[in-house]
N, C-alpha and C positions, 0 to 999 in steps of 0.2 A: 644214343645210351647218357639211361643219366643213371648215375646210386651204384651198388658198392656188388662185387662180383667175386665167387670162392670159385676157385679155381681147386681140381682135382687131379695131380698126373700121377700111374705109379703104373708100373708096368712089373717082373720081381723079383726085381735086387732096389729098388730105388721107389720115394714113393713122395710126391712134394705135396702139399697142404696151401697153398694160402691164400690171402683179398684183398682184389683190387681196388679203388675207390675215384682212380680220376682218371680223365683220358692220357693225361699222358701217367707210363712208372717206369721208373732208371732201373734196373736190375746193378751193381756194378761186388767186385768181388776181386781173385787174391784167384787165381788158374787154380786148378780140380775140387775147387767149393757144388762144382756140378753145374754150371747158369750154361757151358754151353750142352752137355747128356737134356736138361732141358725142351732144350732148341729140338737134338736130338727126337726127342719122346713124343714130343710135338709133332710133330714134323713127318715121322710114323705113321703116325694112328689119325693125319689129314692127310696123308696115302692108303694105307693101307687097313683104315680098322679093323678094327677088330683086331684081324688077323694076324698086326704088329704085336700082339701079345702088352700091346700097351688100353688101360683106360683114363677115358679125358671124362669128364665131369664139369658143366658147369653150365649155369643160363644161357650161356649166349656163346653162339662158334667160337673158336679157337682158330685160326690158322696164321702160321709161318712164312716169309711173302722172303724177298733179297733178289744180287742180281740185277741184271741192266732193265731187266722192265716188272722195275718192284712197280711207274706209277702205274700202266697198261693195269696189270697186273692189283690194286686195285681200286680201277671206275671199279673191278665188280664185284666187292669185295662192301656190304654195307652192314653195321647193328653188330659187333663180331671186335673178336679179343685178337687183338693183331703183333703179335711176338715178328722183334726183327733182329737181326745177330747187329750187333754195332761195326764190326769191319766194312760191313755192308758202305761206299763211302759215300751213300748220297742221304742217309739222316744226319749229315752236316751239312746239304745243300739247304738253300733257301726255296727252291720245285719242292722238298721235302715236308719245310716249317707251311709252306702255302699248303699242299696235301691235310695236311692233322689240321689246321683252323678250318678247311672245311669241312673233313671228314665227322660224319655220325661213327665213329668207330673208337677203339678204345683202341691206347696200346703201348705197348711192354717192350721197352729196352737194354738189355744187354749191351753193357757196352764199360770200358774205363776211362772211355774223355768227356771232355764240358763240353754240351750241343747247345752252344751261345745262338741259335736259330729259335730254338725251347720250350717253353715261358714253361716250365716242371715246378712241382712246389716242391719246395726244401723235405717236406714230410711225407712225400716219394720217391727216396732216394732207396734202393733194401739190397743189403749182404745175406751169403746164403750159408749158410750154418749146417754143418752135421749135428742134427738133438742128440741130445743124453736122449732123451726122452722114454726112450725104443733101445737101449741097451738093453744090449742080450740078443737082440732076436737078429733073426741073420736080414731082417729090410734095415734098409738103410730108407730114415726121416729124411726131409731134406728142410727147414722152416728159412724163410726169411726174419729178417731183421731188421730196425731203421736206421739208416745210419746216421739222419740226419734230423728228427722228427722229436729232439726233447733237448732242445739249448736252453739250455738255461744261466740268468744271468745274478749270482747273489751281491755285485760291487759296485752299485750306480750310484750317482748321486756325487762321484765323490771328476768326474769326467773333465774335461779343454774342451772339448766337442764336442756336439752333436747332430753327423751324420746324417742326414735323411735321400732318403732314394727321391721321392717325388721329389718336386719345386712350387706346386700352387697347393692344394688346399692345405693336401698335411704340413707340407713342411710350416704355410703358416699357423698351422695348430701348434707343433710345438716350440717355433721362434717364442711366440705366448709364452707356452709353460715353463719352456727355459729359459726363460727376456731373467736375463743379469745370473746364472749359476752357471752357465756355460757359451763359448759361441757358439750358436750356428747354420751350419751348412747343405745347403743342398746339391746332394748330386751331377742332378738332371741325369736321372736315370741312374738303370740299373747294371750298367757295364760300367759305369766311370768309380764305381763305387772303390774297389779294385784300387785306380790312380789317385784317388786322393788317399792312399791310404799309405801314401808311397810315400802324398809329396809330404803331410804331416805323419812325418812315421816315430816322432818323438813325442810328440803328445799321446795321453791319453784318449782314445776315440772310444763314445761311440754308440756304430750303427744299429738304425732301422732301416729295415727296408719288408717290400710285399715278400713274406715264403711264398703266396703264388708262384713268382714269382723264381726267384732268387736260386734255383738248383744250380741252374749251371756256373752261378756263381760264389758260392755254398766252397765244392772242393777247394778250388782255385784257394780262396781265403780260409778255408778249414789247415791245407795242407799250410800256404808259407806260414801259420800262425803258429806251429804247432813248431821250427825252427829256427834255432836257435848262435847266432843273428842272424834275422829277415836277411834286416839293410845294413846298411853297414856302419848307423850313427844309431838305430834305434833298434825298436823289438814291435815288433809286428802283434807277439805278446798284451799287451797294452791294450790290444782293442777286445771291443763288447759287442755283442751280435745277439740285438730282437728281431728276429721275424714275424711281422704281424703277419696269421695266417687265420682263415676257417678252415 
């Protein structure tokens, strides 16, 4: 599967209308925002069709999977949008990550957790909120919004350390560009970035990471950045982050 898919889900009380554009989409949010309800509507439609009272419109089949037989069920699902509740433990497994990598499906995972084994984009992490677009009507309209799709930095140029995720051409490029202005360090992979932020907690740091795969680390970095103080002798709010992705 390639490209964007618009998904419309509705019953007599709720309506969801959203677009997904990559093979992995993460849906987050607090309790009672409609995450589980979305899965329940899709599951009801998949099970009972029109008699479920649910209307689903999409150019690709939308299915919900879960339970111990998830791998067996995935063998028979192709070119579909697969919705999964993050309460299923298998979503954190290496086995599931391998299935996703080799699959021709799109996956939408409803979870509050960071999924370290999956390379999802910071631009494909969404929350659900009730929209005021249809205020005054009986029907409730739920919309998705990007959590980290517009990470900006307007205070560049005075960092002590430039922390680059890449250890090859990207690191070499930024080392030359920032020569004499900041100490350039390679994190040698996205999973090491947070550890290095702790190590250099007293410095002003600019992080450059691949946004297409940094989603699993994003929440951890942002969550810690908002707390004061995060570390005993420093504040991670000194950190600025640029996620480069297409």
